[in-house]
N, C-alpha and C positions, 0 to 999 in steps of 0.2 A: 061639326067642326072639331077636329082633334086638337087637344091642348098639348102644346109642346113648350117646355121652358125656353126662355130667351137665352141663347148661348152665342157667344162670339167665337172668334178663332181660338183654337186650343192653346196657342202661345199666351193668350191673355190670362189664363187661369180663371178665377172667379172674379167677375166684374163687380164693382161697387154697386150695391143695392140689388143684386140678383136674388136675394132672399125675399124681397118685397112681394114678388108674385105669389109666393107661398103663404104670405100673410093676408093679402087682399083679394086674391082670385080663388078663394077656397072652393066656390061653387064649380069652377072649371076643373079643379083637381079631383072632384068626386067621380069623374069619368074613368079614372085610373086608380086602382087601389094603392099602388106604391106611391104615386104622387100625393094622394090624399093623406097617407100616413106621414109622408115628408112634411106636408103642410101642417099637420097636427104637431109634429115634432118641432118645427120652426116656431109655431105659435107658443108652444110650451117653453122653448128656450128664451124667446123674447119676454114672456111673462115672468119667468124666473129671473132674468136679468133686471127687469124693472123692479122686482120685489127685493132682490138680494145683491145685485151688482155682479152676479155670476150666472152665466147662462146654464150651467150644469152640463148634462149629457145629451148627446144626439145618439140615439141607439145606445150602444155600450161605450161610446167614446166621450171622454171628458173634454169639454171645450176649453182650450188653453188660452192664455192671454195672446192678443194679436201681436204685440211687440214684447219680446223678452230676450233672454240670453244673459250673459255675464257682463253687466254694465261696468264692473271694475276694470275689465280689459277691453272695453268698448266693442264687445262682441254682441251687437244688436242683431236680432233676426226678426223677420216678420213671418207670421203664420196665418193660415185661414182654415176654416172647416170646409172640407169638400162635401157638398150637399148631394152627392150621387146617391140615389135611392138604394137602401140596404147596404151601402158600402161607405159609411161615414168614416172620415179619417182627418186628422190634423195634418196639413201640408206645411212643411217647414222649409224656408229659404227658397221658395219657388223662383223668385226673380233675381236671386243673388248673382248668378253668372251673367245675366243680361245687364243688370244695373252696374255691376262692377266692371264688366267689359266696356261699357259706355263711359262711365264717370271716372274711373281710376286714371286712365291715360290723360284725361282733360284736367283733373284736379291735382294729381300727384306725380306728374312727370316733370 
């Protein structure tokens, strides 16, 4: 049986807890070298976070705060780490257009 990460529709981005499969299904990731390395990287990030409060790097990409921005002007933004093998990146404001398009007319019109 080929191991495939659980993915939802692309509009969802990264679903909550999608990193857990790389923590707890390590045996299944050993069938694919890239997934196995991803599993090791996620385990390392979780361990670093438990020790220091900062996950550190995934590959060469520094893991940024999930919620940040300029709080003085209420410019809050959400980000997440894209766990695509060999192409780690922080994704910023992924849901901004969708959320603002839905909520702004309801709350601020």
